[in-house]
PDB file of N, CA, C and O in Angstrom:
ATOM      1  N   UNK A   1     106.015  79.234 127.065  1.00  0.00           N
ATOM      2  CA  UNK A   1     105.371  78.618 125.590  1.00  0.00           C
ATOM      3  C   UNK A   1     106.428  77.230 125.214  1.00  0.00           C
ATOM      4  O   UNK A   1     105.803  76.413 124.539  1.00  0.00           O
ATOM      5  N   UNK A   2     107.591  76.879 125.445  1.00  0.00           N
ATOM      6  CA  UNK A   2     108.448  75.718 125.064  1.00  0.00           C
ATOM      7  C   UNK A   2     107.768  74.642 125.692  1.00  0.00           C
ATOM      8  O   UNK A   2     107.514  73.640 125.024  1.00  0.00           O
ATOM      9  N   UNK A   3     107.377  74.727 127.114  1.00  0.00           N
ATOM     10  CA  UNK A   3     106.825  73.650 127.544  1.00  0.00           C
ATOM     11  C   UNK A   3     105.654  73.160 127.122  1.00  0.00           C
ATOM     12  O   UNK A   3     105.447  71.950 127.027  1.00  0.00           O
ATOM     13  N   UNK A   4     104.634  74.233 126.780  1.00  0.00           N
ATOM     14  CA  UNK A   4     103.467  73.871 126.187  1.00  0.00           C
ATOM     15  C   UNK A   4     103.405  72.903 124.951  1.00  0.00           C
ATOM     16  O   UNK A   4     102.882  71.821 124.680  1.00  0.00           O
ATOM     17  N   UNK A   5     104.246  73.889 124.305  1.00  0.00           N
ATOM     18  CA  UNK A   5     104.505  73.471 122.534  1.00  0.00           C
ATOM     19  C   UNK A   5     104.927  71.842 122.736  1.00  0.00           C
ATOM     20  O   UNK A   5     104.386  71.101 121.915  1.00  0.00           O
ATOM     21  N   UNK A   6     105.634  71.322 123.513  1.00  0.00           N
ATOM     22  CA  UNK A   6     106.342  70.269 123.556  1.00  0.00           C
ATOM     23  C   UNK A   6     104.939  69.005 124.159  1.00  0.00           C
ATOM     24  O   UNK A   6     104.604  67.878 123.794  1.00  0.00           O
ATOM     25  N   UNK A   7     104.595  69.703 124.928  1.00  0.00           N
ATOM     26  CA  UNK A   7     103.524  68.813 125.621  1.00  0.00           C
ATOM     27  C   UNK A   7     102.168  68.789 124.296  1.00  0.00           C
ATOM     28  O   UNK A   7     101.376  67.857 124.433  1.00  0.00           O
ATOM     29  N   UNK A   8     101.960  69.556 123.328  1.00  0.00           N
ATOM     30  CA  UNK A   8     101.032  69.352 122.486  1.00  0.00           C
ATOM     31  C   UNK A   8     101.614  68.344 121.443  1.00  0.00           C
ATOM     32  O   UNK A   8     100.996  67.478 120.824  1.00  0.00           O
ATOM     33  N   UNK A   9     102.879  68.639 121.392  1.00  0.00           N
ATOM     34  CA  UNK A   9     103.653  67.484 120.335  1.00  0.00           C
ATOM     35  C   UNK A   9     103.323  66.064 120.747  1.00  0.00           C
ATOM     36  O   UNK A   9     102.944  65.168 119.993  1.00  0.00           O
ATOM     37  N   UNK A  10     103.491  66.001 121.855  1.00  0.00           N
ATOM     38  CA  UNK A  10     103.488  64.614 122.436  1.00  0.00           C
ATOM     39  C   UNK A  10     102.458  64.111 123.063  1.00  0.00           C
ATOM     40  O   UNK A  10     102.541  62.966 123.508  1.00  0.00           O
ATOM     41  N   UNK A  11     101.001  65.052 123.257  1.00  0.00           N
ATOM     42  CA  UNK A  11      99.628  64.532 123.250  1.00  0.00           C
ATOM     43  C   UNK A  11      98.622  64.457 122.394  1.00  0.00           C
ATOM     44  O   UNK A  11      98.979  64.862 121.287  1.00  0.00           O
ATOM     45  N   UNK A  12      97.610  64.142 122.425  1.00  0.00           N
ATOM     46  CA  UNK A  12      96.646  63.957 121.621  1.00  0.00           C
ATOM     47  C   UNK A  12      95.614  65.403 121.967  1.00  0.00           C
ATOM     48  O   UNK A  12      94.843  65.750 121.072  1.00  0.00           O
ATOM     49  N   UNK A  13      95.638  66.075 123.070  1.00  0.00           N
ATOM     50  CA  UNK A  13      94.770  66.714 123.712  1.00  0.00           C
ATOM     51  C   UNK A  13      95.822  67.629 124.450  1.00  0.00           C
ATOM     52  O   UNK A  13      96.800  67.120 124.997  1.00  0.00           O
ATOM     53  N   UNK A  14      95.583  69.112 124.454  1.00  0.00           N
ATOM     54  CA  UNK A  14      96.172  69.837 125.692  1.00  0.00           C
ATOM     55  C   UNK A  14      95.576  70.798 126.156  1.00  0.00           C
ATOM     56  O   UNK A  14      95.112  71.701 125.459  1.00  0.00           O
ATOM     57  N   UNK A  15      95.506  70.741 127.399  1.00  0.00           N
ATOM     58  CA  UNK A  15      94.931  72.257 127.952  1.00  0.00           C
ATOM     59  C   UNK A  15      95.436  73.234 128.914  1.00  0.00           C
ATOM     60  O   UNK A  15      96.119  72.817 129.849  1.00  0.00           O
ATOM     61  N   UNK A  16      95.278  74.029 128.842  1.00  0.00           N
ATOM     62  CA  UNK A  16      95.572  75.125 129.636  1.00  0.00           C
ATOM     63  C   UNK A  16      94.661  75.921 130.376  1.00  0.00           C
ATOM     64  O   UNK A  16      93.850  76.557 129.703  1.00  0.00           O
ATOM     65  N   UNK A  17      94.608  76.035 131.686  1.00  0.00           N
ATOM     66  CA  UNK A  17      93.674  76.681 132.405  1.00  0.00           C
ATOM     67  C   UNK A  17      94.489  78.008 132.718  1.00  0.00           C
ATOM     68  O   UNK A  17      95.713  78.132 132.775  1.00  0.00           O
ATOM     69  N   UNK A  18      93.469  79.002 132.912  1.00  0.00           N
ATOM     70  CA  UNK A  18      93.956  80.327 133.345  1.00  0.00           C
ATOM     71  C   UNK A  18      93.051  80.565 134.585  1.00  0.00           C
ATOM     72  O   UNK A  18      91.871  80.216 134.547  1.00  0.00           O
ATOM     73  N   UNK A  19      93.338  80.881 135.175  1.00  0.00           N
ATOM     74  CA  UNK A  19      92.846  81.829 136.851  1.00  0.00           C
ATOM     75  C   UNK A  19      91.850  82.905 136.834  1.00  0.00           C
ATOM     76  O   UNK A  19      92.175  84.092 136.812  1.00  0.00           O
ATOM     77  N   UNK A  20      90.987  82.610 136.842  1.00  0.00           N
ATOM     78  CA  UNK A  20      89.820  83.492 136.521  1.00  0.00           C
ATOM     79  C   UNK A  20      89.436  84.399 137.457  1.00  0.00           C
ATOM     80  O   UNK A  20      88.231  84.654 137.470  1.00  0.00           O
ATOM     81  N   UNK A  21      90.291  85.084 138.427  1.00  0.00           N
ATOM     82  CA  UNK A  21      89.870  85.834 139.483  1.00  0.00           C
ATOM     83  C   UNK A  21      88.984  86.856 139.431  1.00  0.00           C
ATOM     84  O   UNK A  21      88.108  86.776 138.569  1.00  0.00           O
ATOM     85  N   UNK A  22      89.000  87.705 140.077  1.00  0.00           N
ATOM     86  CA  UNK A  22      87.652  88.503 140.239  1.00  0.00           C
ATOM     87  C   UNK A  22      87.411  90.144 139.383  1.00  0.00           C
ATOM     88  O   UNK A  22      86.466  90.915 139.547  1.00  0.00           O
ATOM     89  N   UNK A  23      88.295  90.269 138.705  1.00  0.00           N
ATOM     90  CA  UNK A  23      88.474  90.930 137.339  1.00  0.00           C
ATOM     91  C   UNK A  23      87.775  90.057 136.192  1.00  0.00           C
ATOM     92  O   UNK A  23      86.929  90.638 135.514  1.00  0.00           O
ATOM     93  N   UNK A  24      88.076  88.599 135.890  1.00  0.00           N
ATOM     94  CA  UNK A  24      87.338  87.890 135.046  1.00  0.00           C
ATOM     95  C   UNK A  24      88.233  87.703 133.772  1.00  0.00           C
ATOM     96  O   UNK A  24      87.804  87.094 132.793  1.00  0.00           O
ATOM     97  N   UNK A  25      89.598  88.293 133.821  1.00  0.00           N
ATOM     98  CA  UNK A  25      90.406  87.851 132.816  1.00  0.00           C
ATOM     99  C   UNK A  25      90.735  86.960 132.300  1.00  0.00           C
ATOM    100  O   UNK A  25      91.512  86.952 131.345  1.00  0.00           O
ATOM    101  N   UNK A  26      90.241  86.041 132.793  1.00  0.00           N
ATOM    102  CA  UNK A  26      90.643  84.275 131.708  1.00  0.00           C
ATOM    103  C   UNK A  26      90.301  84.534 130.485  1.00  0.00           C
ATOM    104  O   UNK A  26      91.279  84.408 129.749  1.00  0.00           O
ATOM    105  N   UNK A  27      89.272  84.866 129.877  1.00  0.00           N
ATOM    106  CA  UNK A  27      88.898  84.794 128.657  1.00  0.00           C
ATOM    107  C   UNK A  27      89.686  85.132 127.597  1.00  0.00           C
ATOM    108  O   UNK A  27      89.991  84.592 126.534  1.00  0.00           O
ATOM    109  N   UNK A  28      90.088  86.748 128.465  1.00  0.00           N
ATOM    110  CA  UNK A  28      91.153  87.795 127.287  1.00  0.00           C
ATOM    111  C   UNK A  28      92.476  87.458 127.692  1.00  0.00           C
ATOM    112  O   UNK A  28      93.382  88.060 127.116  1.00  0.00           O
ATOM    113  N   UNK A  29      92.860  86.386 128.805  1.00  0.00           N
ATOM    114  CA  UNK A  29      94.600  85.712 128.592  1.00  0.00           C
ATOM    115  C   UNK A  29      94.469  84.848 127.647  1.00  0.00           C
ATOM    116  O   UNK A  29      95.199  84.839 126.655  1.00  0.00           O
ATOM    117  N   UNK A  30      93.297  83.832 127.903  1.00  0.00           N
ATOM    118  CA  UNK A  30      93.183  82.893 126.851  1.00  0.00           C
ATOM    119  C   UNK A  30      93.458  83.097 125.558  1.00  0.00           C
ATOM    120  O   UNK A  30      94.344  82.487 124.959  1.00  0.00           O
ATOM    121  N   UNK A  31      92.814  83.849 125.119  1.00  0.00           N
ATOM    122  CA  UNK A  31      92.955  84.558 123.295  1.00  0.00           C
ATOM    123  C   UNK A  31      94.426  85.119 123.331  1.00  0.00           C
ATOM    124  O   UNK A  31      95.277  84.805 122.499  1.00  0.00           O
ATOM    125  N   UNK A  32      94.630  85.967 124.365  1.00  0.00           N
ATOM    126  CA  UNK A  32      95.798  86.167 123.863  1.00  0.00           C
ATOM    127  C   UNK A  32      97.220  85.226 124.082  1.00  0.00           C
ATOM    128  O   UNK A  32      98.265  85.597 123.547  1.00  0.00           O
ATOM    129  N   UNK A  33      97.173  84.037 124.874  1.00  0.00           N
ATOM    130  CA  UNK A  33      98.010  82.963 124.830  1.00  0.00           C
ATOM    131  C   UNK A  33      97.992  82.541 123.664  1.00  0.00           C
ATOM    132  O   UNK A  33      99.021  82.591 122.991  1.00  0.00           O
ATOM    133  N   UNK A  34      96.500  81.889 123.019  1.00  0.00           N
ATOM    134  CA  UNK A  34      96.409  81.586 121.662  1.00  0.00           C
ATOM    135  C   UNK A  34      96.921  82.091 120.845  1.00  0.00           C
ATOM    136  O   UNK A  34      97.836  81.400 120.399  1.00  0.00           O
ATOM    137  N   UNK A  35      96.766  83.321 120.216  1.00  0.00           N
ATOM    138  CA  UNK A  35      97.463  84.339 119.377  1.00  0.00           C
ATOM    139  C   UNK A  35      98.916  84.204 119.416  1.00  0.00           C
ATOM    140  O   UNK A  35      99.623  84.177 118.409  1.00  0.00           O
ATOM    141  N   UNK A  36      99.377  84.112 120.750  1.00  0.00           N
ATOM    142  CA  UNK A  36     100.930  84.391 120.757  1.00  0.00           C
ATOM    143  C   UNK A  36     101.507  82.854 120.731  1.00  0.00           C
ATOM    144  O   UNK A  36     102.733  82.741 120.725  1.00  0.00           O
ATOM    145  N   UNK A  37     100.753  81.734 120.717  1.00  0.00           N
ATOM    146  CA  UNK A  37     101.231  80.142 120.761  1.00  0.00           C
ATOM    147  C   UNK A  37     101.489  80.017 119.123  1.00  0.00           C
ATOM    148  O   UNK A  37     102.499  79.611 118.548  1.00  0.00           O
ATOM    149  N   UNK A  38     100.080  80.562 118.495  1.00  0.00           N
ATOM    150  CA  UNK A  38     100.168  80.087 117.101  1.00  0.00           C
ATOM    151  C   UNK A  38     101.132  80.841 116.282  1.00  0.00           C
ATOM    152  O   UNK A  38     101.531  80.484 115.173  1.00  0.00           O
ATOM    153  N   UNK A  39     101.438  81.787 116.839  1.00  0.00           N
ATOM    154  CA  UNK A  39     102.533  83.001 115.956  1.00  0.00           C
ATOM    155  C   UNK A  39     103.690  82.403 116.421  1.00  0.00           C
ATOM    156  O   UNK A  39     104.540  82.824 115.636  1.00  0.00           O
ATOM    157  N   UNK A  40     104.058  81.924 116.946  1.00  0.00           N
ATOM    158  CA  UNK A  40     105.710  80.873 117.212  1.00  0.00           C
ATOM    159  C   UNK A  40     105.849  79.846 116.194  1.00  0.00           C
ATOM    160  O   UNK A  40     105.026  79.099 115.663  1.00  0.00           O
ATOM    161  N   UNK A  41     107.201  80.011 116.047  1.00  0.00           N
ATOM    162  CA  UNK A  41     107.647  78.672 114.991  1.00  0.00           C
ATOM    163  C   UNK A  41     107.805  77.299 115.442  1.00  0.00           C
ATOM    164  O   UNK A  41     108.451  76.954 116.431  1.00  0.00           O
ATOM    165  N   UNK A  42     107.320  76.720 114.833  1.00  0.00           N
ATOM    166  CA  UNK A  42     107.393  75.258 115.412  1.00  0.00           C
ATOM    167  C   UNK A  42     108.683  74.718 115.318  1.00  0.00           C
ATOM    168  O   UNK A  42     108.907  73.579 115.728  1.00  0.00           O
TER     169      UNK A  42
END
């Protein structure tokens, strides 16, 4: 998370990609990541 936070601070837009393998968990993983990312202190 610290690397993503630093990128978000230094760029106008930041994208994170998730591997959508056969069970199709990319959407759920992206939601979980967003919740974790937003809950961390800056």
